[in-house]
C-alpha positions in Angstrom: 12.6 -8.6 -22.4 11.0 -9.7 -19.1 11.4 -13.1 -17.5 9.4 -15.3 -15.2 10.6 -13.3 -12.2 8.9 -10.2 -13.5 5.7 -12.1 -14.2 5.8 -13.5 -10.7 6.4 -10.0 -9.3 3.3 -8.6 -11.1 1.3 -11.5 -9.8 2.5 -10.9 -6.2 1.5 -7.2 -6.5 -1.9 -8.3 -7.7 -2.3 -10.5 -4.6 -1.0 -7.6 -2.4 -3.6 -5.2 -3.8 -6.4 -7.8 -3.3 -5.3 -8.3 0.4 -5.2 -4.5 0.9 -8.7 -4.2 -0.6 -9.9 -7.0 1.7 -8.4 -5.2 4.8 -9.9 -1.9 3.8 -13.4 -3.1 2.9 -13.6 -5.6 5.7 -12.6 -2.9 8.3 -15.1 -0.5 6.8 -18.0 -2.9 6.8 -17.3 -4.2 10.3 -17.3 -0.7 11.8 -20.2 0.5 9.8 -18.1 3.2 8.2 -17.4 4.8 11.6 -13.9 4.5 13.1 -14.0 4.8 16.9 -11.1 3.9 19.2 -13.6 2.2 21.6 -14.5 -0.3 18.9 -10.9 -1.2 18.0 -10.1 -4.0 20.5 -7.5 -6.8 20.3 -10.1 -9.2 18.8 -12.1 -6.7 16.7 -12.3 -7.5 12.9 -10.2 -4.5 11.9 -7.4 -5.5 14.3 -7.5 -9.1 13.2 -7.4 -8.1 9.5 -4.5 -5.8 10.0 -2.6 -8.2 12.3 -2.8 -11.3 9.9 -3.2 -9.8 6.4 -1.2 -6.6 6.5 2.2 -8.2 7.2 1.5 -10.7 4.3 0.6 -7.9 2.0 3.8 -6.0 2.9 5.9 -9.2 2.4 4.4 -9.7 -1.1 5.1 -6.1 -2.1 8.7 -6.3 -0.8 9.4 -9.5 -2.7 7.8 -8.1 -5.9 9.9 -5.0 -5.8 13.1 -7.0 -5.2 12.3 -9.3 -8.1 11.6 -6.5 -10.5 14.7 -4.6 -9.4 16.9 -7.7 -9.9 15.5 -8.3 -13.3 15.9 -4.7 -14.3 19.7 -4.9 -13.8 19.8 -6.8 -17.1 17.9 -4.0 -19.0 18.6 -0.5 -20.0 16.4 2.6 -20.3 13.6 3.9 -18.1 12.6 0.6 -16.6 15.9 0.1 -14.9 15.8 3.7 -13.5 12.2 3.3 -12.3 12.8 -0.1 -10.7 15.6 1.4 -8.7 13.4 4.3 -7.7 10.7 1.8 -6.6 13.1 0.0 -4.4 14.3 3.3 -3.0 10.8 4.4 -2.2 10.1 1.1 -0.5 13.2 1.4 1.7 12.4 5.1 2.5 8.8 4.1 3.4 9.9 1.4 5.7 12.6 3.6 7.3 10.1 6.5 7.9 7.6 4.1 9.5 9.9 2.1 11.7 12.6 4.7 12.2 10.4 7.9 12.6 6.7 7.2 13.0 6.9 4.4 15.7 9.5 6.1 17.9 7.8 9.5 17.6 4.4 8.1 18.4 5.7 6.1 21.4 7.5 9.2 22.7 4.3 11.2 22.4 2.1 8.6 24.1 4.7 8.1 26.9 5.1 11.9 27.6 1.4 12.8 27.0 2.3 15.3 24.2 -0.5 15.4 21.6 1.7 17.5 19.3 4.3 14.8 19.2 1.7 12.1 18.6 0.3 14.2 15.7 3.8 14.7 14.3 4.2 10.9 14.2 0.9 10.5 12.4 1.9 13.2 9.9 5.2 11.4 9.2 3.2 8.2 8.6 0.7 9.9 6.2 3.5 11.6 4.2 5.5 8.4 4.0 2.5 6.5 2.7 2.7 8.7 -0.5 5.9 6.8 -1.4 4.0 3.5 -1.1 1.1 4.7 -3.2 3.5 5.6 -6.0 5.4 2.2 -6.0 2.8 0.4 -8.2 3.1 3.2 -10.8 6.9 3.2 -11.2 7.4 -0.5 -10.7 6.0 -1.6 -14.1 5.6 1.7 -16.0 8.8 1.1 -18.0 7.5 -2.3 -19.3 3.8 -1.5 -19.5 2.0 -1.1 -22.8 0.4 2.2 -23.7 -3.0 1.0 -22.6 -1.7 0.1 -19.1 0.3 3.4 -18.8 -2.9 5.4 -19.5 -4.5 3.6 -16.5 -1.4 3.8 -14.2 -1.2 7.6 -14.3 -4.8 8.3 -13.1 -4.6 5.4 -10.7 -1.6 6.9 -8.9 -3.2 10.4 -8.8 -6.5 9.1 -7.4 -4.7 6.8 -4.9 -2.4 9.5 -3.6 -5.0 12.2 -3.4 -7.8 10.1 -1.8 -5.8 8.0 0.6 -3.4 10.7 1.7 -6.2 13.2 2.6 -8.2 10.4 4.1 -5.5 9.7 6.7 -4.2 13.3 7.0 -7.4 15.1 7.8 -8.4 13.1 10.9 -4.9 13.7 12.5 -6.1 17.1 13.8 -9.0 15.5 15.7 -6.9 12.9 17.5 -6.9 13.2 21.3 -5.1 11.3 24.0 -6.2 9.9 27.3 -4.1 8.6 30.2 -4.1 4.9 31.0 -2.7 3.5 34.3 0.0 0.9 34.1 -0.1 0.1 37.8 1.1 2.2 40.7 2.0 5.7 39.5 3.1 4.7 36.1 0.9 5.6 33.2 0.9 5.9 29.4 -1.4 7.7 27.1 -3.5 6.1 24.3 -4.9 7.8 21.3 -8.6 8.5 20.8 -10.1 9.1 17.4 -13.6 9.1 15.9 -14.1 9.4 12.1 -17.3 9.0 10.2 -16.2 7.8 6.8 -19.8 8.0 5.6 -19.8 11.8 6.0 -18.1 14.4 3.8 -15.4 14.9 2.8 -14.4 11.4 3.9 -16.9 9.6 1.8 -15.7 11.3 -1.4 -12.0 10.7 -0.5 -12.8 7.1 0.3 -14.4 6.6 -3.2 -11.5 8.4 -4.9 -8.9 6.2 -3.1 -10.7 2.9 -3.8 -11.2 4.0 -7.5 -7.4 4.5 -7.7 -6.8 1.1 -6.2 -9.2 -0.6 -8.6 -7.5 1.1 -11.6 -4.1 -0.1 -10.3 -5.5 -3.6 -10.1 -6.9 -3.4 -13.6 -3.5 -2.2 -15.0 -1.6 -5.0 -13.2 -4.0 -7.7 -14.3 -3.8 -6.6 -17.9 0.0 -6.4 -17.7 0.2 -9.9 -16.2 -2.0 -11.4 -18.9 0.1 -9.8 -21.6 3.3 -11.0 -20.0 2.0 -14.5 -19.8 1.0 -14.4 -23.5 4.6 -13.5 -24.4 5.8 -16.7 -22.6 3.8 -19.0 -24.8 6.0 -20.3 -27.6 4.6 -20.2 -31.1 3.9 -23.5 -32.7 6.7 -24.4 -35.2 6.0 -26.1 -38.5 7.5 -29.6 -38.6 9.5 -30.0 -41.8 11.2 -33.4 -41.1 9.3 -36.5 -42.0 7.9 -38.8 -39.3 10.0 -41.9 -38.9 
């Protein structure tokens, strides 16, 4: 049996998905579907969206996973196993991003090695698969058959679309030197991707479709969990005094 913590976790995941959708759609619209390094400045809309909303979305997801994991300790069966796996995926994703992607990318930009820069981006793309699977395994053990039928294709579409959408442009990334004053210099990445061209447009649609299915499954689960919380009306048998 689930508690208010699980319901809160599902609600937090819904908010996290909505924020991620706002970041993605907002960035796409503001750039006209074309990602160019020259357009990504400190005060550009994509930068502002990622800076202010992405940390919030990450925090919501982290709290949600912790809440479900804590609640699952009181339960047996597949939900307990999957909740532990979800926490493991989240920790692994954070570790790969902060412990591998960031140091590798910084090393590549500092040394001017495009191979090292691309290696960092590959690590980031592969690590993202773990994050894409978290919504599936987080509630699969407590979801009804209807939601389970949605969660499976949602995960497949999300992984396939978003992974390839971030993986394919890696091979077109270039770097250019930037002076830091004097003889010191560092390199910065240059990338141009037209998301309105193929195969990016198809992958974009696939990824968003998976995200929408995830959102539908979570909203449906949240509604059903809330309905379980409402106590049934008992029949009063004692006379009024």
